[in-house]
C-alpha positions in Angstrom: 8.9 1.9 4.7 12.6 2.1 3.6 14.1 1.2 6.9 11.4 -0.5 8.8 11.1 -3.8 10.3 10.1 -5.8 13.4 12.0 -8.4 15.3 11.4 -10.9 18.1 13.7 -13.6 19.5 11.9 -17.1 19.8 11.8 -19.6 22.7 11.8 -23.4 22.6 9.1 -24.2 20.1 6.0 -26.4 20.8 6.8 -28.3 17.5 9.5 -27.1 15.1 8.2 -29.5 12.4 4.6 -27.8 12.3 3.7 -24.1 11.9 1.3 -21.7 10.2 2.1 -18.2 8.9 -0.8 -16.1 7.9 -0.8 -12.4 6.9 -2.6 -9.7 4.8 -0.4 -7.8 2.5 -0.9 -4.8 0.1 2.1 -4.2 -2.2 3.6 -0.9 -3.1 7.1 -1.3 -4.5 7.2 -3.6 -7.6 10.0 -5.2 -9.6 12.4 -5.3 -6.7 13.3 -8.1 -4.3 11.9 -7.3 -1.0 11.7 -9.4 2.3 8.5 -9.9 4.1 9.6 -12.5 6.7 13.1 -13.7 7.5 15.4 -15.6 9.8 19.1 -14.9 9.2 21.1 -16.8 11.5 24.1 -16.7 9.0 24.9 -17.2 5.4 24.1 -20.9 5.4 21.2 -21.1 7.9 18.3 -18.9 6.9 14.7 -18.6 6.0 12.9 -16.0 3.9 9.6 -15.1 2.3 10.5 -12.8 -0.5 8.4 -10.9 -3.1 10.9 -11.4 -5.9 12.3 -8.8 -8.4 10.0 -10.3 -11.1 7.0 -10.0 -8.7 6.7 -13.7 -7.9 6.6 -15.1 -4.5 9.5 -17.1 -3.2 9.9 -19.2 -0.1 13.4 -20.2 0.8 15.1 -22.2 3.6 18.7 -23.2 4.0 20.1 -25.3 6.9 23.9 -25.9 7.3 24.3 -25.1 3.6 21.5 -27.4 2.3 18.6 -26.0 0.6 15.5 -27.2 2.3 12.9 -25.1 0.5 12.9 -23.3 -2.6 9.6 -22.5 -4.0 9.1 -19.8 -6.6 5.6 -19.2 -8.1 4.9 -18.9 -11.8 2.2 -16.5 -11.1 3.2 -12.8 -10.6 1.6 -10.6 -8.0 1.4 -7.0 -9.3 -1.9 -5.6 -8.0 -1.1 -2.5 -5.8 -4.6 -1.5 -5.2 -5.9 -4.5 -3.3 -4.8 -6.8 -0.3 -3.5 -10.3 -0.7 -4.3 -13.0 2.1 -1.3 -15.3 2.2 -0.9 -18.4 4.2 2.1 -20.7 4.5 1.3 -24.0 6.1 4.4 -26.1 7.2 4.3 -29.7 8.2 7.6 -31.8 7.4 6.0 -34.9 9.1 3.7 -35.3 5.9 4.7 -38.4 3.7 4.4 -36.5 0.5 7.0 -33.9 0.0 4.7 -31.5 -1.8 2.4 -31.5 1.3 5.2 -30.3 3.6 4.9 -26.8 2.5 1.8 -25.3 1.2 1.2 -21.9 0.0 -2.3 -20.2 -0.2 -3.3 -16.8 -1.8 -6.8 -15.5 -1.0 -7.9 -19.0 0.1 -6.7 -20.9 -3.0 -3.5 -23.1 -2.9 -0.8 -22.2 -5.3 0.6 -25.3 -7.1 2.3 -23.9 -10.1 6.1 -23.1 -9.4 9.0 -22.5 -11.6 11.2 -23.9 -8.9 9.9 -26.5 -6.4 12.3 -27.9 -3.7 10.4 -29.3 -0.7 12.0 -30.2 2.7 13.0 -33.8 3.6 11.0 -35.6 6.2 11.0 -33.9 9.7 13.2 -30.9 8.8 12.7 -28.1 11.3 11.0 -24.8 10.1 13.8 -22.2 10.7 11.3 -19.4 11.2 10.3 -21.3 14.5 13.9 -22.5 15.7 14.7 -21.7 19.4 16.6 -18.7 20.2 16.6 -17.1 16.5 15.4 -13.6 15.7 12.3 -13.6 13.7 12.1 -10.5 11.4 9.1 -8.9 9.7 9.7 -6.4 6.9 13.3 -7.3 5.5 15.8 -10.1 4.9 19.6 -10.4 4.9 19.7 -7.2 6.9 18.1 -5.1 4.0 15.8 -5.6 1.1 13.1 -3.8 3.0 9.4 -4.3 2.3 7.6 -1.2 1.2 3.9 -1.6 1.5 1.2 -2.5 4.1 0.7 -5.4 6.5 -2.1 -6.4 8.8 -3.2 -9.3 11.0 0.1 -11.1 10.9 -0.4 -14.5 12.7 2.0 -17.2 13.5 0.9 -20.6 14.9 3.5 -22.8 16.5 2.7 -26.6 16.3 -0.1 -26.8 13.8 -0.3 -26.5 10.0 -3.8 -24.8 9.6 -6.1 -24.1 6.6 -6.5 -20.5 5.2 -10.2 -20.7 6.4 -9.1 -20.2 9.9 -8.0 -16.7 8.9 -10.3 -15.8 5.9 -13.6 -16.7 4.3 -15.5 -16.2 1.2 -18.2 -13.4 1.2 -21.4 -15.1 0.4 -22.7 -12.2 -1.5 -19.6 -10.9 -3.5 -17.7 -14.2 -3.6 -14.5 -12.1 -2.6 -12.2 -13.6 0.0 -12.3 -11.5 3.1 -10.8 -11.2 6.7 -12.0 -13.5 9.3 -10.7 -13.0 12.9 -9.0 -16.2 14.0 -10.9 -17.8 17.0 -10.3 -20.9 19.0 -6.5 -21.0 17.9 -4.1 -22.8 20.0 -1.1 -20.5 19.3 1.8 -22.6 20.8 4.9 -21.2 22.7 6.1 -18.9 19.7 2.7 -18.1 18.2 1.7 -14.4 17.8 -0.9 -12.3 16.3 0.0 -8.8 15.4 -3.1 -6.6 14.6 -1.2 -3.3 14.4 -4.0 -1.7 16.2 -1.8 0.4 18.6 0.1 3.2 16.9 2.4 3.5 20.0 3.1 -0.2 19.9 2.9 -1.6 16.5 4.6 -4.9 17.6 1.9 -5.7 20.2 1.0 -9.4 20.3 -2.6 -10.1 20.8 -2.5 -13.8 20.9 -2.2 -14.0 24.6 1.5 -15.1 24.6 3.1 -11.7 25.0 5.5 -12.4 22.1 5.6 -8.8 21.4 8.0 -7.5 18.5 10.4 -4.7 18.7 9.7 -1.9 16.1 12.8 -0.7 14.3 12.9 2.1 11.8 10.0 4.5 11.0 7.1 2.3 10.1 3.7 3.9 10.9 0.1 2.8 11.2 -2.3 3.0 8.4 -6.2 3.2 8.1 -5.9 1.1 5.0 -7.1 -2.5 5.7 -8.6 -5.4 3.8 -12.0 -4.3 5.1 -11.5 -0.8 3.9 -9.0 -0.1 1.1 -7.7 3.4 0.6 -6.3 4.9 -2.7 -2.6 5.5 -3.2 -0.7 6.4 -6.3 -0.6 3.7 -9.0 2.9 2.8 -9.9 1.7 1.2 -13.1 0.2 4.4 -14.4 3.2 6.6 -15.2 2.7 9.2 -17.9 4.1 8.6 -21.4 5.4 5.1 -20.5 8.4 6.5 -18.6 8.5 4.1 -15.5 11.9 5.4 -14.5 10.9 9.0 -14.4 10.4 9.0 -10.6 10.0 7.0 -7.6 7.1 6.2 -5.1 7.8 5.5 -1.5 6.0 5.5 1.9 3.3 3.0 0.8 2.9 4.6 -2.8 2.0 8.0 -1.4 5.4 9.9 -1.7 6.2 10.8 -5.3 9.8 12.1 -6.1 10.5 13.0 -9.6 13.9 12.5 -11.2 13.5 14.1 -14.6 14.3 17.8 -14.2 12.4 18.6 -17.4 13.3 15.6 -19.7 10.0 13.9 -19.0 6.7 14.6 -17.3 5.8 11.8 -15.0 2.3 11.6 -13.4 0.8 9.7 -10.6 -2.9 8.8 -10.7 -4.9 7.3 -7.7 -5.4 3.6 -7.8 -9.1 4.4 -7.6 -11.2 6.2 -10.2 -14.8 7.6 -9.8 -17.4 8.9 -12.1 -19.8 10.2 -9.5 -19.8 11.5 -5.8 -17.6 14.1 -3.9 -14.1 13.4 -2.9 -11.2 15.0 -1.1 -7.4 14.5 -0.6 -4.4 16.5 0.5 -0.8 16.8 -0.7 2.2 18.3 0.9 4.9 19.6 -1.3 8.5 19.2 0.1 10.2 20.2 -3.0 7.8 22.2 -5.0 9.6 23.2 -8.4 7.4 22.1 -11.2 4.8 20.2 -8.9 1.3 19.9 -10.4 -1.7 18.6 -8.5 -5.4 18.0 -9.4 -7.6 15.5 -11.1 -7.4 13.9 -14.5 -8.8 11.1 -16.8 -5.6 9.2 -16.6 -5.0 9.4 -20.3 -2.8 12.6 -20.5 -2.3 13.8 -24.1 -0.6 17.2 -23.8 2.9 16.0 -22.8 2.3 16.4 -19.1 -0.4 16.0 -16.5 -2.5 19.2 -16.8 -1.8 19.7 -20.4 -4.2 17.0 -21.8 -7.9 17.1 -22.4 -9.9 16.3 -19.3 -7.0 17.4 -17.0 -7.7 19.9 -14.3 -4.6 20.8 -12.5 -2.9 23.4 -10.2 0.7 24.2 -10.9 3.1 25.4 -8.3 3.6 28.9 -9.9 -0.2 29.4 -9.6 -1.1 28.5 -13.1 -4.3 26.4 -13.4 -4.6 24.1 -16.4 -8.3 23.7 -17.3 -9.2 20.9 -19.8 -5.8 21.3 -21.4 -5.7 25.1 -21.5 -4.0 27.8 -19.2 -7.0 29.6 -17.5 -5.0 32.1 -15.5 -3.1 32.2 -12.1 -4.1 31.5 -8.6 -1.7 31.8 -5.5 1.6 30.1 -6.0 2.7 27.6 -3.6 6.1 26.4 -2.4 8.0 24.0 0.0 5.9 23.0 2.9 2.5 24.1 1.5 -0.4 21.7 1.7 -2.7 21.6 -1.3 -6.2 20.3 -1.0 -8.2 18.9 -3.9 -12.1 18.7 -3.8 -13.6 16.8 -6.8 -17.3 17.1 -7.2 -18.5 14.8 -10.0 -22.2 15.1 -9.1 -22.1 18.8 -10.3 -19.0 18.6 -12.5 -16.8 20.9 -10.4 -13.2 20.7 -8.9 -11.7 22.9 -6.2 -8.2 23.4 -5.0 -6.9 25.1 -1.9 -3.6 26.3 -0.7 -3.2 25.9 3.1 -6.9 25.7 3.5 -7.6 28.9 1.4 -9.8 27.9 -1.6 -8.7 29.4 -4.8 -10.8 30.9 -7.6 -13.7 31.9 -5.2 -14.1 28.3 -4.4 -16.6 27.0 -1.8 -16.9 23.3 -2.3 -19.5 23.0 0.5 -21.7 25.4 -1.3 -20.8 24.2 -4.8 -19.8 27.7 -5.8 -16.7 29.2 -7.5 -13.9 26.7 -8.4 -13.6 25.2 -11.8 -16.2 23.5 -14.2 -15.4 20.0 -15.4 -16.5 19.2 -19.0 -19.6 17.1 -18.6 -19.4 13.3 -19.6 -20.0 12.9 -23.3 -19.4 10.2 -26.1 -15.7 11.2 -25.9 -15.5 11.9 -22.1 -16.4 8.9 -19.9 -16.5 11.2 -16.9 -14.2 8.9 -14.9 -11.5 10.8 -13.0 -8.6 10.0 -10.8 -7.0 12.5 -8.2 -3.5 13.0 -9.4 -0.2 14.7 -8.9 3.2 14.9 -10.7 5.9 16.9 -12.5 5.1 19.4 -15.3 8.6 19.7 -16.3 11.6 21.7 -15.3 12.2 20.4 -11.9 12.3 17.5 -9.6 9.5 18.0 -7.2 8.5 15.7 -4.2 4.9 15.5 -3.3 3.5 13.5 -0.2 0.0 12.5 -0.7 -2.7 11.8 2.1 -5.7 10.1 0.9 -7.1 9.8 4.4 -4.5 7.7 6.2 -3.4 10.9 8.2 0.4 11.0 7.2 2.5 13.1 4.9 5.4 10.8 4.2 6.1 9.4 7.8 5.0 12.5 9.6 1.5 12.5 11.1 -0.7 15.4 10.4 -0.3 18.2 12.9 -3.9 18.2 14.0 -6.9 16.3 12.3 -9.5 18.5 10.8 -13.2 17.7 11.3 -15.7 15.9 9.0 -13.2 13.2 8.0 -15.9 10.4 8.4 -13.2 8.1 10.0 -10.3 9.3 7.7 -7.6 11.7 8.9 -6.8 15.0 7.1 -5.0 18.1 8.1 -7.9 20.4 7.3 -11.7 20.3 7.7 -13.2 18.3 4.9 -15.8 20.2 3.0 -19.3 19.1 3.8 -20.5 16.2 1.7 -17.0 15.1 0.6 -15.2 11.9 1.4 -11.9 10.1 1.2 -11.3 7.7 -1.8 -11.6 4.4 -0.1 -13.7 1.3 -0.9 -16.3 1.7 2.0 -17.0 5.4 0.8 -17.3 4.5 -2.8 -19.7 1.8 -1.9 -21.8 4.2 0.2 -21.4 7.6 -1.6 -20.0 6.7 -5.1 
């Protein structure tokens, strides 16, 4: 979130020369330097773990004006649809300088750096200095992280391997979450699971090193074990990446074009079968458009292309690139539901839980017919939302996490299958997430 971070002041460490930082991270904002962890005592004494403006990882530490650590990866981290598991293992007692700081991503050690300054022998790790404020989610008083974090663990006094916190799935070969057990956390150690929506900074290590929550950060259902769809920042219409902005974990879209371009946001997950549901709240409705698309708009704006099916704010419905008449218009504060039935080639849209065009998705009646897959149509669709030109709409997506922007849904509907939506989910429909796709897609 744009102003969210957690903070906690440390005590005298078990061992200031050895520590492990482990966390799971899902990116949202790209190409902008953002802080994930920091200690900012002053301008010449600080530590930061940063996602750089060129999408690399940077680990930096300075003590009394001397740079102790400056590691910048050659590898870039631009995937906004999946979780990364990151481990920083620090042990300045090691004889070899390159062994004093080790960076692991998804279980594999990063060894290729464009800059590689390692600490001298027995240099203290500033993120574990006595009496300093550890911060999660920003650095230097700003540069806020926009994305998702879970299972943030810090071990005071040991440099541990990533296998303590993750493991390779024996079937898929994918690195997956593993609950740390038997860990000696040390005095300043903590484990933030973010399981309590009312106390996101709760420490589960047993140390009671609970963090103070600052700003408007929110709990999400999106986890490494069940990844939810968001809007894809790499999938702007017509190569116009400056046509709008995404915020709140890549769920809120704000257009900045006012008619000079037609940006569209497509879900990070695309499907070719099954029944899928999502909701969108329009807070500035002018020129908003919401529906489903192939992800390859060809008509100048989402809704105008072949294999687009989209509900425009004035009630116009674009069906396969053509205008098929009007439904109820919608305005600021209205919630638009999308039900996509790829088993029966149908799509349904609702305004404030009233289905349009005689639609009844539970009964597979009414609604709009989708062109069946063919040699020219793969039948793969995203749920999408955007700007059809002429305005600067703001649209808040809910793919099942239960929030519009930073505001929780007013009352959860039924049939969500573990996901949280404002309205009752039509029978047989599911949120776009990895577990549901694996089971129903």
